[in-house]
N, C-alpha and C positions, 0 to 999 in steps of 0.2 A: 356789726350787727345789723342786720336788716328787719323792717317792720312787715308783717304780713298784713296787706291790705285789708284781707278778711277779718283781721282783730282790730284794726281801726273801725271797719265799716260795722262790725257788732257793738262796740263802743257807742259810735255816732248814733246808732239806730236806738239803743238801751237809754242814752240821754233825752234823744229827740223825744221818747213816747212818755216819759217818765210823768210829766205834767197831766197828762191825759188819762191815764188810769185814776188819779188823784181825784181830777175833776168828774169823771163817770162814776166811780165810787159813792163820792160825796153829794151828788147833784139832789139827791131827794130827801136830803137830812138837813132838819132845820139847826139854828146856830148851837141851840142846847145840847143837842145830842154830838156835834163836833166839838163841843167845849167839854163833854161829860169825861169824868175821870172815875174810874172802878175801884176796887179793893183789890183786884186782880192786875189791872193795868195803871200806872201813876201817870201815864201820858194820855192825853186826849188827842183825838185826830188833829185838832189844831195846834196841840204841843208838838206832835210829830212834824207838820208842815213848818213851823217854826225852827224845830231842829234842820231841817232838810236846807232849809234860806240859810240859816247860819253856815252850815257845812259847805253850800254853794258860794257863800260869799268868799269863805276863806280859802278853799279849794281853787275855786275859779281864779282867785287872785294869784294864787300860787302858780296856776297854769300859765296864767297870762305873763307873770315874771318870768317863767321859764322860757317861755316865747320870744319876749321881748329883750331879754339879758342874757349875757353869755354866763353861763352855769352861775346864777346868783347862791348866795348863801340866804337863806330865808329862816327865821324864825318860826317854829310851828307854835301855833296858837290853837287850843281845844275848842271844839264849836260850842261845848259847852260854857267855856267862860266867854267866848264872844257873845254868846244869846244874852247874857246879863247886860250887855251894851246897848241892846237892842228892844223894841218894844212888839217884836214879832209876836210873842205869845199873847199878847193884848189885842192885836189886829183883829179885825173883822176877817172870817176865813177866806171869803172869793176875794177881796182885796188883796190878802195875803198870795193865796194862790195865783192870781192875776200879774202880781210884782213876781213870782216865784218864775211863772212862764216866759216874762219879759226878759229877766235874768239870763233864762236858760238859752233863750234865742241868740244873747248876745254872745254866749260862751260857744253855742253851735257855729254863729258866723263865725268865729275867731279858728275854731278847731276845721271846720271844712275848708279853710284857705291854707291848711297845712299840707307840707310836701311829705312823704314818706320819713325823708330824715329830719324833720322838725319835730315829730311825734316822739323822736329819742334825746331831745332837747332836754336838759336836767338841771338839777338844781342840787344843793347840799341844804338839809334842814337839821337846825338846831333844836336842842330842847325836846327831843322827841326819843321816844322808844321803839318806835315802828320802823325805823330804819333810817338811815340818814341821807343817802342817795336817792331820788326819785327822778322819774322823767315825766314828761307829759301824758305819754301814754300810761304809764302806771297810777297817777293821780286820775286820768279820767276813767279807767277801770276801776279804781277804787270807788269813786263817786258813784259810777253805775251800778256796781256791786251793792253799795251803801243804800241807795236808793230804792233799788228793787226789793231788798230786804224791808225796807220800811212801806213800801206800797204793800207788801203782804202782809205787813202788820195793820196797815189801816184797813186791808179788807177783813182780816181776821177780827178787829175792833165792830166793824159794822156787819158782820156775817148775821143773818138772820134778823137784823133790826130794822125798824121802820121808822120815820121821823116823828112819828107820834108817840114812840115807847119814851 
C-alpha cells in the first residue's frame, strides 16, 4: 500500500492551521466569555481547548510511539479520562493556547520528517472499540478531523457574541 502525498499534505496543512483559527476566533473575548457554559452547551471554549490538548497529548504520544517503535501495542486511553489528571480546564486560556500551539509545533516537526512509508507505520491498540490497528496516517487524520469539528464548535459558541456580553 502506498500513501498519496496529497493526503499527507492535507493532514499536515490541517494540523498546522488548527491553533490559528482558535486564536483568531477568541482574540476579542475576555476570560469570562471563554469560560462561559450555557444550558445548551455544557462545554466552554476553554473546556474545548482543554479537551483538544488532552487529545493532542494522547494521540501525539501514540503517533510518536508508532514512529519510534516497530508496531507497538498501545493501550488506548480516553482523552476524557486523561483530562482528569491534568489542570488544563483550570489554566488561563491564552497560556493553554500557547502550550497547545507549542505542542503542535513539536508534532509537526516529527510528521514533516517522515518518508511516505513512515506514514504507514502502525500499532495495535488495546482497550478500544474504534479499531485495533492504526497507522500514523490514520491517527493524524483522526486528530485533524476531530480538531476541525471542535474549531467549528468554538466558532458556533462565539458566533454573534462580543466580549462585553
